Every structure is written in C-alpha cells, then in structure tokens.
N, C-alpha and C positions, 0 to 999 in steps of 0.2 A: 504493500500500500504506500502511496505517496505521502511524504510528510507534509506538514501544513505549509511550509515555505514553498516547496515545490508546487503544491496545489495552487497557491496564490499566484506564482509566476506563470505556470502553465496555462491557467485559465484567465489571465489578466486581459481585460478588455482595453483596447487602445483609447487613449484620451488625447484630444487636441490641447487641452488645458484643463486645470491649472498646471503649471510647470513645476519641476522639482524645487526650484529656487523659492517657490511660494510656500513650501512646507515649513513646519516647525522642526528645527534640527538642533539638538543639544548633545553634549557628551556627559550628561548627568541627568538624574531625576530631580524635578523641582522639590524644594523642601517646604513649600507653602501650598495650600489648596488653591489659592487664586493665581498660581503660576503653573498649575497642572495642565496636562494634556487633556483637552475637552473632547468628549464623544457624546453623541446623542441622536435620537430619532424623533424628537418632538414630545414623546411621552416619557421615555426612559433617558437618563443622563448618567454620565460617569466622568470623574476626574482622576487622572492617573498621576501619582506623585510618590514621594518617599516620606515616611514618618518613622522616626526611631529605628532606622536601619531596616525598615520593612517596606516592601512595595505595597502601596495602598491604592485601592480603587474605591473612591467615594461613590455611593449609589444614590440615585435620586429618581423620583417619579413626579411628573408635572402636577398631578391632581391630588397630591398628599397635602391636605390642608386641615387646619383646625379652625372651624368657622363659628366658634362660640362668639356671640355678638355682645359688644359692650356699649355701642352707641345707642342711646335711648332717644329715638325720634318722637316719643310721646312727650318729651320735655324740650324738644328742639325743633323749631321750624323757622322758615325764612322771615316770616312776619315778626316773630318774637325777636330774632336777631336784629332786625331793623330797629325795633324799639330800644334794645339795649345799646346799640350804637348811638342812637339819638340821645339817650340818657347818659352816655359816656360811662356805662357800667359793663365794660367788656370782660371783666374778670369772671362774671357769671357765665358768659359764653365759653370761655376757656375751660371752666370746670365741667361743662356738659359735652362740649364738642371736641375738645382737644386733649384734655388730661387723661381720659380713659385710653386713648391710643398709646400714650407714653407709659401709663401705669400698668396696663395689662399686657401680658405676653401674647395674648390672642386677641382677635383672629390673626392667623399667620400661616405662611407656607412652612412646612416642616421637612427636615431631612429624613432619609430612610435608614442609612447605615453605611457600612464599608466592608470591603474584603481586604485582607492583608496576607502577604506571603513573606516568609523568612528568606531573604536573599543574601544573608551574611556570608554564605559559603561560595557565592558566585564571583567574588571580586568586584572591582569597580565597574560602573557602567561605561562602556566605550561608545555607545551610540543610542540615542533616544530620538526617534523620528515619528512625527505625525504626518502621514501621507494624506493630505486633504482631498486628493482626487478619489481616494477609496475609503476615507474615514477609518484608517487603520493606524494604530500606534504599535511600532515595533521597537523593542528594547533589546540591545545586545550587551552581554556581560563579558568581562575579561576572560572567564573560564570557557567561553564558547556557548553558554546557555543563551537561548533566544526566546523572548516572550512576545507574543502577538495578542493584542487586545482590540476589540471593536464592539460596537452595538449595531445589531442588524437594522438595516434601513427601514424595513417594513414588518419584521417580526418583533414581538415584545420580549426580546431577550438580548443579553450581552454575552460575549464570548471571550475566553482567555485560553491561551495555549503556551506551554513551555516545552522546548526541545533541548536536547543535548544536556539534560540535567545530570548532575553528579550521581543522583539516585532518584528513584520515583517516590520518595518519601515527602515531597512537597505537598502540603495539605493547605487549602485555603482556610483562613480563620475569619469567621464573621465577627465584625465589630459592631455592636449595637449602640444606638444613641443613648446618652445618659439621661433618660426620662424618669429620674427618681421621683417618687411621690414626696412632695414637700416643698418648702419655700427656700431651699438652699440654692446656690448657684449665683452666677454673675447677675447683678442687678441691671447693669447696662442701660442702654437707651435705644431709641428707634434706629439709630445709625450703627452703633456697636453691636446691638442685638443682646437681648437678655439670655441668661443661661437656660438651656433646655429643661432643667429641673423645674423651672417655674411653671411648666405646663402640667405637672402633677400626674403624669400617666402611670398606670400600673406597670409592673415589671413584665416584660415580654417573655414568651415561652419559646425555648429552642428544642427542637427534636432533630437529632443527628444520627447518621449511620456512617459506614465506612466510605460512602461515595456521595452523600448528599446531606444538606442541612435545610430545614424549614424553620423559619422564625415568624412567630405570631406576635404582633405588637398592638395591644389595645391603645386607642388614642382618646378622643373625647366622645362623650355619650356612649352610643353603641357602635361607634366606628372603630375600624382597625385596618391594618395592612399586613401583608405577609411577604417575606422574601424567601425565595428558593434558590439554592446553589447546588449544582450537580457537577461531578467531574469523573473522568475515566482515565485509567492508566493503561496505555497501549504497549508499553515496554518499560524497561528499567530506567529509561531516560526521557519519556514522552508522556505528557499529561495535557488533556483538553478539558475545559470546563465551561459551564454556562450559568447564568443567573437571570432571574426575573423578579418583578415585584407586582403584586396584585393590590387592589384597593377596595375595601369593603366586600371582598369575596375571597373564598379560599383559593390559594394559589393552585394552578392546574396540576393535577398529578401526572399529566402527560410528560414523558421523558423529553428533555430538552436536547439531548445529544443523540446522534446516530451511532451505529456500531463501527463506523469507519473513522479514520484519523482526520478526515476533512471536516472543516467547520460546517455546521448545518446551514444550508441556504446561502453559501457565499456568493454564488453566481447572481442570485436575485438581489443581494445586497449591492454588489458592484454595479449591476445594471441600473439600479435606482440612482446611484450617485453619477453614473455615466449620463443618464438622462438629465439629471439636475444640472450638471456642468455644461451640457450641450445646449442649454436654453440660451446662453449668451456668453460672450467673452470680450475682454478689453486688453489692449496693450498700449502702454504709455512709456515715455522715457524715464519718468521719476519712479525708480524701482522700489523705493521705500513706500510710496503711496500705492503702487501696484500690488505689492505683497500684502500690505494691510487690507486693501480692498478684497483680495481673494480670501484672506483669512476671515474677514468679516462676512463674506458671502458663504463661506464654509459654516460659520456659526449660524447663519440664517437657515441653511439646509438642515442643521442639527436641531434647531429649536422650533421650527414652524412646520407642522405636519398635519394633514387632514385628520380629524378625529381627536386631536390633542387640544388642550386649552390654548388661549392666546398667550403671547410672550409676556411673562411677568418681568420684574426687575432683573432677576437672575435666571429666569426660566428653569431649566433642568439642571442647573449647577448651583444648588443651594449651598450656602457656606458650610464647610466641614471643619468647624473650629470649636465645637461644643456649645455654640450659641445659636440663637435664631438669626436668620439672614438680615442684612441691612434693610431697614424700612419694612421688615417683616416679609420681604420677598413678594410684595403684593402687586396688584394691578394699579399703577399710577397713571391716570388718564389726564394729568395736567401737562404732560409732554412725553412721558416715558413710553407708553404703549404706542402713541402716535408716531414718534420718531423711529421706533423699532421696525415699523413696516414701510417707512419711506422708500427704501431701495427696491422693494418688490416689483414695482410697476415698470420702471424703465429697464430694469435688468431682466424683464420677461419671466418673472416668477409669480404669476397671478395665482397659482394654486397655493403658494405659501401665503400670499396676501389674504386669501379667502379664510385662513384660519382666524384672522382677526374679525372679519365681518360675521363669520359663523358664530363666534363666541358672543359678539355683541347682540346678535339675533337671539341666541339662546337665553341671554339674561334680560331680554327686552321686557317681558312681563314683570319681572322683579323691578326693573328700572321704572316702569310706569307706576307701580305701587309707591315707590320712593318719591316720584315726582308729585303724585297726588298728596302724599302725606307731608312732605317737607315744604314744597312750594305752593300747595293748595290749588293746583291747576290740572287741567286735562293734558293730554299729549305726553311727550316723552323727553325726559332729561336723564342723564346717567351720572352717578356719583363719580367724583374725581379720583377717589381711592376706594377700591372695592375688593371683595373676596372672590373666590372662584365662581360662586353662584350669584354674584352681583349684589351682595349685601354691603351697604355703606359702612366704612370703617372709621370715618371721622379723621381727626388730625387738624391741620390748619384749615378751618372750614371755608375760608375765602376761596380755597382751591379744591379741597376734598369734597366740598358741596357747592361748587361753582355753578352759577346760573347758565353758563354757556358751554359746559363740557361736551354735551351731545352735538353741538354745532361743529366742534372740531372733529369729533368722531365721525360725523356725517361725511367728512371729506374722503374717508376711506371707502365708503359705499359709492360715492360719486366717482372716485378714481377707478375703482374696480369696474364700474360700468364704462367710463370713458376710454379706458385702455383696452377693454375687451369688446365693447359695443354689443354686449350680450343683452338682447331684448328681453329674454325671460328673466334675467337677473334684475333688469330695470323694473319690470312690472311686478315681480314677485317679492323683491327685497328693497331695492333702492327707493322706489316711490313710497311704499307704506312707511318705511323707516324715516325718511326725510320729511314726509308729510306730518307725521306725529310730532317731530321736533318743531316744525313750523307752527303747528297748532299750539304747542306749549309756549314757544317764544313769543308768539303774538299775544297770548294771554298775559305773559310776564311783563311785557313792555307797555307802559301807559302812554297814551297820546296826549301830549301837553303842547298846546298852541301849534298844532299841526306836526309836531315832531315827537317821535317815540323815545321813551326813556326807561332804563332799568331803575328800580327802587334803590338798589345798591349795586356798585360795580367794584371790580378788583382787577389786579394785573399780576399774575404769578411772576416772581415771588417777591414783589416790591413791597417793602416794609414788613416782610416776613409775616409774622402772626400777630401783629399789634392791631389795635383799633384803627391805626392810620393806614392799614392795608385796605380799608374800605374807602370808596370814593362815592360822593353823592351825585357826581355826573359820570357820564360814560368814560371808561378807560378805552384807549385805542385797542386794547386786547379784546374786550367784550364787544366793542362796536364792530371791529373787523370781522369777528366771528358771526355776529348778527347779520352784517351786510352779506357775507359769504353765504350764510344759510338761506336767506330769502332769495338771493340771486340764483343759487342752484335749485331751490325749491320751485322757482318759476320755470327754469329750464327743464327740470325733470317732469314737472306736471305737463308742460307743453309736449315733450317727447312721449309722454304716456297718453296723449290724446285728451287731456283735461285742460282745455283752453281757458275756460272760465276761472278755474283755480290758478292757472298760471298768471292771469291778469291780477288776481287778488294778491298773490305773493309779491308781484312786481310793485303793486301799489304800497304794500307794507314796506318794501325795500326803499321806496322813494320817501317814506315818512321818517327814515332814520337820518340823523344829522350828519354833517361832514366830519372828517377826522380832525382831531386837535393837532394843529401844526403851528410852529413858530420858527424863529431863527435857528433852532436846534433840530429842525425837522419834525418828525413824529414825536409827540410827547407821551408821557404816561397817561395823563388826562389833561383836561383844559386848565387845571389848577396845579399840575405837577410836571415839571421837567424831569428827565432822567438826570439826577444830580450826582450819581455815583456809578462806579463800575457795577454791572449787574449781570448775574449768571444766566437769567432767563430772557430770551429775546422777545418776550411777550408784547412790548409796545410796537414791534415791527412785524406782527403777523400779516399785515396787509401786503408787505413786500414778499415775505416767505414764511410759511408755505402756501398762503392763500393766493398769491399773485394777483391781488386786486389792483396793485399799482405796478407800473411798468416803466423802464427806462426808455421805452420807445415813445412815450408821451412826454412832451416838453415840460409841462408843469409838474408831472409826477416824477420825472427824472430829477428835477431840482429838489423835490422833497426827499427822494431816496439818497441823493448825494449829501444833503445836509444831515440826514439821519445817520448815515455811515460815518461821516466826519465826526459827528458828536459821539458815537460809540467809540471811535478810535481815541478821541480826546479823553474819555473816561477810563480807558485802559482795560486791562484784562485781570487785574489783581483779584477780583471777586468772581472770576469765572471758574466753572468746572470743565471737565473734559468735553462734555457734550456741547458746551457753549462754542468751542472752537469748531466743532463739526457743523453746527447750525450756522455759524458765521461764514463758513466756507460756502454754504448754500446761498446765503445773502450776497456774498461777493460774486458768486457765479451769475446770479440773475441780474446783478448790477453791472455785469460785463467788466469785472475787475479780476482777471484771471491770475495775475501774479499774487494778489492778496489771498485769493481762494487757495492757491497752491500752498502758500505759507501757513495758512490755518490747518490744512491737512497734514503738513509736515510736522507742525508743532504737536498736533494731537498724537500722531503715531510715535513721535520721539519722546514726549514728556508725560503723556496721560494714559499709557498702556503698560500692562505688565509684560514680562518676557514672552508670555503665551498669547499676547495681543488683546487680553481682556481690558476693557475700559475701567480704570480705577478711580475715576472722578477727580482726584487730586493730582497736582504736579509732582511726578515721581523723581524729578531732578532737583529737589530741595527748594522749590518755589521760584524757579526761573521765570515763569510767566504768571503764576497764580499764588495767592496766599493760602489756598487750599492745598495742603500737602498730605492729606489723609488718603486712605485707599479702599473705600467701600466699592465693591464691584457691582456695576449695573451695565446693561447691554445697550441702552438706547444710544450712547455716544458712538459705539461701534457702527451701528446701522446708519446713523446720521452721517458718519464719515463716508460710508459707501455712497450715500446719496449725494454728498458733496462732489465726489468725482463724477457721478452720473450727470449731475447738472452742468458740469463743465463740458461734458461730451455731447449731450443732447437735451434739449428743452422742449417741453410741450407748453407753449404759451397760449394765452387766449387769442385765437384767430390764426395761428400758424405754428409750425414746427421748425426748429433750428438745430443744425448739427454743428458741433465744435463752436458753440457760442462764447466760450470763456476759456480759451487755451493759451497758456503762456507762450511767448514767442520762441522760447528755447525748446519747446516740445516739437521737434521736427517730424519724427516718425510716430504715427498714431494709427491704430486700427481698432475697430470693434465689429462684432457680429451679433445680429439679432437683438439689438436694443429696441425696446418697445416705446411707442409714442401714442398719445391719445388718438383715437380713431381706429385703433387696432392695426397700426402699421408697424412692421418690423424693419429696422434700418441696419445696414452694414456699410462700413466706410473704410477707406484706406487712404492715408496721407503719407507721402514719402518726401523727405527733405523739405518739409514745409509746404508742399503742394498737394492738395486733395486730388487724388487720381480718379476716384469713383465713389458714388453713393448708390447703394442698392436699396430699393424700397419694395417690400412685399405687403400686399393688402390681404388681411384675413376676412374683411367684410366689404360690402359695397359702400364705400365712403369717399368723400371728397378730400383729396390730399392738398394741403396748403403748406408748401415747403419754402422757407427762406433760403435761397441758394447762396452758397459761399463763393461763387464765381459768376462773372458777368456773362461770359460766353460758355454755352454748354451744348453737349450732344445727348440725345435720348436714344436708348437702345432700340426703340421701335418708332420709326419716323411717322407712322400712321396715327400715333397718339395725338389727340387734340388737347391743347392746353392754352391757358391764358397766363399772362405775365404782367404783374403790376408791382412796382416798388421792390423788384427782385424777388417777389413771392410768386412761385409757379403754382397754378391751380389745375388739378386733373381729377376728373371723375374716374376713380379706380374701381375695378370689379374684384369680387372675391377671388383670391387665388392668383391675381395678376402680380407680376414683378416688373419693375422698371429700373433701369440703371442710368444714372446721370454721370456723364464724364466731362471733365474740364475741356472746354472747347479749344484751349490753347495747346493741348498735347498733340 
C-alpha cells in the first residue's frame, strides 16, 4: 500500500495558483495559538502549534456557543434610552445595556478542546509548511518523522498522519477545556477574555479504548458537545488518525478511517480546494501584498462554507489560551461581519458570500422580534452584537443596538444580487429583506419640516461608550446608511416589478437631509468634526463602502479630497489593523493608488502575526499605532483583500473600471475571472505598463458599461454593436458571450 506522502503526490491535482511562495513556511512550530497553522472547512477548525514540547492541534466547531442571555430588553428600549440621554443620566443605561456584557462570561463562543502528541523523541522541526493550495500542513522532524494534518473540505472530520516514527507507540492525548464548576479563573474583560471556569460547566466524561476516544462535555442547560478521535497503526512506524466534533447530538459511531493507509476522501478534499482557487487569480509586482492576499483568501475558503454559520470575530479559530475569545468571539455587525465578506464578490466567491446572507435570513424572525421590542416599530433591524441564533448581547448600545445596523447588512443582499443578477434571489430574499428594513427605517425617522430625522444618532466608535457618543442630529454614518437603504430599496422594488413602492422609497430618500460637510470634508455630525485620530471610518461610509459619493463628480471629488486630507492630518495613532485595510479601500476609490498600496503594506508588515492573522494592534512596538495589543479578529484580513481588489477592478454606479488605482511602479499585472456587478467576469493582462487585453464574459443578458483604459481599441468580434461616450463603451451582452478588448496601438 502506498504511504500517505506518496498518495498525496501521486494523486495531486495541478493548480495554476496559488504558488509555493504564497505558502506559510517555517523551520519550527509556533509557540502561541495565534501564530499557529490554521485549517478549517467552515464548520470545523484547527490550529497546529507547539505547547510544552508537544505538538498541539486546537479543535474548534463554529456553532459551539453558550447562548444564556443577560441583556434584559424588558428594562431597555430605545425610547427609554432617549429619555435618559435627555436627562443626562446615562449611568442607568450603562448598568442595563453595557455592564452585563462585561460582567458575565456568557453569551459567548466556546472552544472544544485539543489533541497533543509527544514529539520529544523526534528532534527539532526542520520544516513546517502550510500548503494553501491543498489546505495541508506538513511537518518534518530531524529524525525523519513526517506529520500531515488537514481538515476535509466537505466532510466533518480532521485528519492526522505520522510516518517514519521511531515506534508506533505515539498515542494522541485529548486535552479538554478547563470548564471547572465554580467562580475561579481569570476575571479578564471582553478583550482579554474571562477564564473558562467562569462558565461553570460540569466535568466532561471521557470513554477511551486502544484506538479511539469519545469525550462528552455538558455545556449550558441541556446542551452538550462531543469529540471523537480515532487512529490506526499500519506498521511499526505509521499511524493515521481522525477526529470530529458533534453539537447537541451524539457523535456518529461511524468509523472515520478506512482500512487503507490513504486518508479518507483526499481526492474530494483536493478537488474542492482546486475549484475554490480556480474561481479567480491575481498577480501583482508587490509580492508582500500578493502573498497576504492569497493567505487571506485561503482563510476565506477555510471559514465560509454553505451550511456553516456566518464568520464571527475569530470564526473557527477560537482562542486556545484557557480563556474565552476576545469580545466573546461573537457576531459584531458594526463592521466586523460586514468587512469579512467584502472580498467575496469581486474575487468571484459568491457561494462563500451566501453564507452571510443565509445566516442573516435564518435569524430574521428573531431580529424582527428584537426590532418590535426595542425600537417599538414594525419591519426589521438587526442587533449590532448578536449570538449564533440572533439574540442581542448588548455592550456599547450606541453600536450593539444601533438604529441603522440592518441598513449596512442590506448591502450584502444587494451585492449578492448585483454581482450575480440572480432573479430568484432578488425576488425570494433581497426584496423581502430590504423591504422590511425600509418599513422599519421609515417608521424610525420623523419628518420634521419636510426632512426626516432619527431621534438619536451615533457614529461607531466616536466617543466610545459615553453619553457624548449620542448625537441629537444625524451623524454622517447613520445618514449615509439611510440614504443607501432607501436608494437600493427603490431600485430593488423597481426591478421586482413594484413600481408604486419604488416611487415611495424614492420619495422617502428625497426627504433625508444632505451630508454634514465643512472645510474638513465629511464631519461626524453637523455639530462635531473629527477632532482626533479615529479607528472606525464611520463618518466616511458614503465614500466607502456605500459609494454614494464619487471622485468622478466635481463637487463630490472636492468633499472626498478634503475628507482624506483631514484623516491624514489626524494620523493613525488610534487606528487598529482593520483601519489600514479600510483606508486602502478609501484611497482606491479616491484614485490614490500609491497611498492605497502603502496602507496594505503597513497592514501586512505591522498588524499581522507570522501566520498572517490580523492582531488588531501594531506588532512592531507602535510604529504606526498606539494600539500594541494582539487580540485576533478576521475582518482586517478580509478588508485587506478587498483593498487590493478595489485597486484592480471597481464596480461603480453606472460603469465598471479595470486597474482604476494602480501604482505607476506596478508594470506587470494580470488577473483572471474577477467579478463585477452585472454578472460579468473580467480577465486582464498588463505587460511593462501597457494593458494588452481585457476579456469580459457575461453570465447573464446584461448591458456592459466599461470605462476603457485606452483611447484606441480593437474588439474580438467586429460585428458587435457598441456605443462610446466619455470613454465608456456600452454593449448589450448575451448570456455566455465573451468579448476581448485589445489596445489599438499594439
């Protein structure tokens, strides 16, 4: 029988990309969980590292949650909050809305456990490689022992194999979380994480034999999870094993391993990743940015999978440090979930994007209950901080219970439709979801002297959690989201055949006031300039990601220029890692490519761990930011990928543009199958600074409006009819049609 390495090489499927230089390659194992090799399939996750001279595989499952509720909405509603703000008695709001989030360890995402192997006799590690093309971690030791670890792309199981062992006595040891019953453990806070003992779970039960282990861990109420590990010895020096985790059901008694030495289902695993990577590719001269991009897209493929929950702060890589994860590993909808899905659309990963809209749809009924109870309206809003099943968690309620959260979330339903042009999705999901948000927001906004107004407004995370974080007039954050929501509600209604409703939402849109603008550009509100360095780009939502303002419009260009100049004047000292990723996107749509590149370089160099995880703080001692801590969250990684994509291709209102924000020193560029609104796929090649060709493939019958990067061009089919105005070519494309534009000077 072939050994595992021969099997992997013999049946390896060829990949065009990513390339070997995009892999994570080390000559040792990480000694921290947040520097570990990450593996995952959306539901199951693993981190491979070393602890106390033992190889450790931290195990996780996406839906392991403690959802005991501590936020009491019977004592907290938006009208009451308004009254407390008016009376300047905000400590009462803190006690009900914020204090329980910090004081209680739950609700929270919870870790599952870990596997450990005694590697003390193997000598030092000589090679530790994560092959992201196949999601395979291979570790080679000085004595010749080789370890292979992966999580199957579509089966709910992880696998490990050891070859060339000194003996076959290597037995996996299950390490269970310290869920002691009682009040001991680290007190911590929402960033550091409280000790697991605070959850007070009963001691788990372990049943083991010579070749398997089953672990049953009671959690809260009648809930529990189980871990099963199984392994087989095939010779004196060869062991293969597997593990899985179940939630609220007994772990399957089905054998995880076959009778052969080959890993179960390897071909289907590799085929899945081959399909994932073949969706699109990019090549740019900045190799630091290119590698970070591929590592971040690998993480996207690891955490976003149909049937799994949406991406939380850490997704399937919950902290393995004896404490709860930073910010309880929850769903933060005040930027974190939204940014995590930004790169799905242009990178042609709509299936991964759908995991977000699927989850939002699943919690819709719970969100509507929350909307009625907290805001006292009909329609739909979504809590800014929620549990797995959509229960509000509280925290800084200006944001955790924001009045406009759902308006931002609606953008992902809108994008999913615009990038796919899926009529069924439009009618079945986009229209009803956005309609319900519009109904809610119309009821929430009062019409005063012909203009609509929110009773209270806020701007994440300006003035943090003080009473001064509330504004009596519109913030540009809330106003931008309201403008965007009613704009797309009108468009969606019209495309759904509801003309009367489309006119209604357009009328409401016209009742909203203009943005607050002065010599600094966009302000926080009409009474508040951005007076300090600020981590959240909330005042600039209308520039990005909403694209309500454009540098193609003279007056708007001036606003954007002033806004960016003001951001630069205030500096980056209060920024987190994601701020640099987001700013790269702002620079890209403002057509400032050198600045966009710099933001991405800073992020990759200063705000990521050695394994490419976004660690929030500046890891080079505060070179760019006063935040030097290291809580791991994923949104900065995915916003980084989007920053590069916005430099390569932009879907702007009214037209598509390729290479809109490319530094002059980037001479050789190519990409394949990047997606644009209208369900168009673009491929491009630039050599020595000259674009040679642009290929456009239409998935639907749609009108292509492409801003051409050259004055004279050739079209692959001379019979194609087109119009040209302001260098924007317009063509009625048919489903399945492909057109190639070539530089006419060649």
